[in-house]
N, C-alpha and C positions, 0 to 999 in steps of 0.2 A: 594554550587553548584547552578548553575543557572537553570539547566534543559533545556538549549538550546544547540542544536548541529548546528554548522556551516557546511553546506553541499553544493555541487555543484548545488542543486536545491533550495537553500535558507536556512534561519534559521528555525529550527524545534524545537518545544516543544511538550508537551503532557499534556492531562488532564487524571486524574485517579480518580477512585472511592475509592481509598485507598488500593485496592487489585490488580487492573489490569488497563491497559491502556484503556480508553474509547474513546479518540479522539486524532488524530494528529493535532497539531496546527502549521500553516504555519506563519512564520514571527516574532514569539514572543514566550515567555515561556507560558506554560499553568499553571495549578495549581500543576503540578508535578515538584517541585523545589528542594526537598531534600529527603534524606532517601535512603534505599536500592533500591527501584524501580526506583527512579530517576537516581541513579548511574548505574543501569543495563540498563536503556533506553539510557543514554549517551554512555556507553561502547558499546552496541550492534549497535547503529546507527553509531557511529564512525567507528567501525569495518566493517560494511557493506559498507560504503562509501570509506573506505580504500581498499576495495577488499579482505578483510581478513575474511569475514563472509558471508555465503550464506543463512543462515536461522536465525530465531529469536526464542528465548526461553521466551521472555517477555509474561506474562499473558495478554490476551486481553479480553475485555468485551464490544463488540459493542452491542448496543441495536438494536432491530429490530424484525420483524415478523418471523414466521417459514421459509418463503421463503428466507428472507434476511439472516438468520442464515445458511440455506443450501447453499446459494450463497457464503457467506464468507468462508464456509468450502471448497467449490469448488475452490475458489481463492487460498486458502492456500495449496491446493493439486497441484497447478501448480508449477513445479520445477523451481528453480533459472535458469535463462538463457533460459527458454522455454516460449512459448506463446500459447494461445488458441484464437479462434475467439469468437465473441459474439454468432455466430450460434452454435459453438461447445458446449458452456455452455448452450445455450437455449435448445438444444437437450438433454443434460444430465439432465437438471432440469425440462424439460417438460413445458417450458414457451417460450414466443416470444423473439427474439433477442432484440427488443425494451425494454422489461422488464429487460433484462440483462444490456443494456446500462443505463437505469435509476438507476438500483441498483449500477452499477459502480460509477455513479455520486453522489450517496448518501453514499458511503463508508466513514465512519467517521475516519477510521484508515488506510488511504492510505499508501503505501510503506510496512508497516507491514502486512497488508492484501493486497496483490499485484495486485491491479486492473490495474496497468501499464502493466501487462502481457497479457491483453486482447486487441485484435486487431479486427478491422473490416475486413471483407472478402477481401476487396479491398484496404487495407492500415491500417493506424494507428488508425483511429477512434478518439475519444476525450479523454480528461483527465481533471478531475476536480481539481487536485492539483494546487497550485500556479505555474504559469509559463506555464500552459496548456500543449500543445503538446511538447514544447521544454523540459519541465521537463520529460515527458514520454520518449522522445528520449534519454535523458541523463541517465535515469534509465535503459533503455533497453541496451544501450551501455555499461554501467557499468557492467551489467550482461553478456555481450558477446552475446547478441541477436541482435546486430546491423545488422548482415547479413540478418535478416528477414525484415528489414525496407526497404521501397521503396524510 
């Protein structure tokens, strides 16, 4: 098994600490190349991009501060096909919208921790994954949130 998934947003691999996914890797395989977790990663990502899966059961272990962990939990609570604004999350977490934008940009497990579901009040905002805004738009369209795009 290669641990790489070919997707509409490019090749995706992952790094693992042996128990959970720690990073999504764009363009190449990460260190997660064989074993049950690698199989689960490929199966779940393939299902997601085929439109057959709306959530993931992969164990995730992003590193970060208490704020970052609260932020990741808030992202994981955004349902498939729905979006929130930077301002919405800022209000929920008691921080600035700029802090939310910075946290989105530092998300090590994009797609699985769905930062693509976070929009600016006046449009798309940014996206740190490979392909930038084009990838964000593809992910939102895949999830049926395209009607929300300007």
